[in-house]
N, C-alpha and C positions, 0 to 999 in steps of 0.2 A: 504494500499500499505505500508506503515511504518514497519509495521508487517513482511511483506513476506519479505522486503528487510533483516531485522535484522533476522530471521529465516534461510534465506539463507546464509548469513555473517557465523551464528553460524556454521551451519554444514559445511560452506567451512573453518571453523576454524581448525575443529575438525581435517577436513581431512587432512589439513595444517599441524598439528600437529602429526600426526600418518606418515604424511611422512618425516615431519623433525626429530621425535626420529628414523626414520628408515634408514635415512641417518646418523645421528647423530651414530647410531650403525656400520652401515656399516664403518665410518670415523677411529672410533675407533677401532673395529676388523683390518681392512686396517693398519692403524699405529703400532699394536700390533705386526701382522704378519711381517713388515717390520724390526721391533726391534727386532724380534725372528731371521728373517735371518742373519739381522747386527751380532750379537752374536754368531751366531752359527757360520757363516760364517769366523768370525775374528778367534776362538777357531780352527776352522780345518785348516785356514789359518800359526798360529803358530805350530800344529799340522804337516802340510807338510814340514815348514823349518827346524823342528827340527827333522826330521825323519831321523834317522841314516843311514846311508849308506848299512849295513848289513840288515837293514830291507826296501831296497829299495829306498831309498833317497839319498840324497845329504849331509847330515852333519856327518863328520866324529868326530868319537866318540873313544878318547883313555882313558880320566879318567872321562866324562863326563860334567869336567867345563866348556868347552862352551858352550854347547847345553844348562845346566844351568845357565848361563849368561846373558841369556835372560829376559829383564825387559821389561816392559811399564809403560807408563802414560798418562793420557788423558790432561796434561797440556803442558808437553813440552819432546822434546827427553831427555830418560834417560841417564843420564851420571856416574852414580855411587851416591852413598848417600842412599837417604831414599825416600821412594816412599811417596803421598800424604798421610797426616794423622803422617808422624812421621815412620811407619814401615821401617826395613832397606828393601834396595832394593836387595833381593836375585835372582832375576829372576826365580824362580822356575816356572814351567808349572801352579801350582793352584794359584801364585799371577796373571798371566796371564789370567787365567780362570776366576779367580775371577773378575776382574778387566773387561773383556771382559762382563761377564754379566752384570755390571753395565752399559754399554753402552748405548745411548739414538743414535735415526738417528740424523745424523747431527755432532755428536761427532764425533775427532778423536783420534784413538790409535796411539801414538808416542811406535814403538818399537826399541831396539837395544841392541846387544853384549856386553857386558859389559868387556868381556875378554880381553887384552890387543892383542892378535896373532888372535882374529876375524876378522880381515880386510885382514891379510894372507892367513886365512884359507879360505876365500871366494874368493878373488880375485886371489889369488896366491905373489909368489915373487920370486927374483933370489937375493940372494946375497952370496957374496964371492964364486963363481964359483958352489951355489947351487943354485936349483931352482924347485921350486913348485909350479903345476899348481892349479888355484883354484878351489873350488867344487863347486862353485856357488848357495849354497844352499838357499841364500835370493832372487836371480832374479829368479830361478827357481822356488819357492813358489809364489813367487809373479805373476810371469807368469799365474799361476792356479785360480788367484783369479776372474776371470770371470766365470770360470768353475766351481771355489766353489759356488758362488752366486747363478749362476742359477742353480744348483742342488738343494740347501736351498731355493730359491724361488716356484720352485716346491714341495719339502718337503710342505712348509707352507704356500703352495696358497691352493685356497679352489676350 
């Protein structure tokens, strides 16, 4: 009687081990897929916010300074100075793409336009009888977040 119980337990342990490995693999792949959705969606959001008016977006472009003043950080809202690791905060797209590629699920990417006139271009302003309507490139890009994430989830889904 004792031998049979031990044998059954051993068979059960093997099946349990296989099941556990299958679940562990699935969880690992699901987390990787979620990380990929996060990274791709973040990159796509940055592209949407920075898309020039001439290209169908809402970003006004004269010298490209405003567009290139977009900076990102994983620790706090960028306000000039340096990125993590002491690198200069240039705001170039490759900096944000590089930063986005290191993100993990649950992390927050803080982005900010560092050009002094960014708020006026985004929200608009009135001064001395002159009025400029805002381009709302931030809000219009952010409104697309769910659409962007859903598209990338389908792309990375199995």
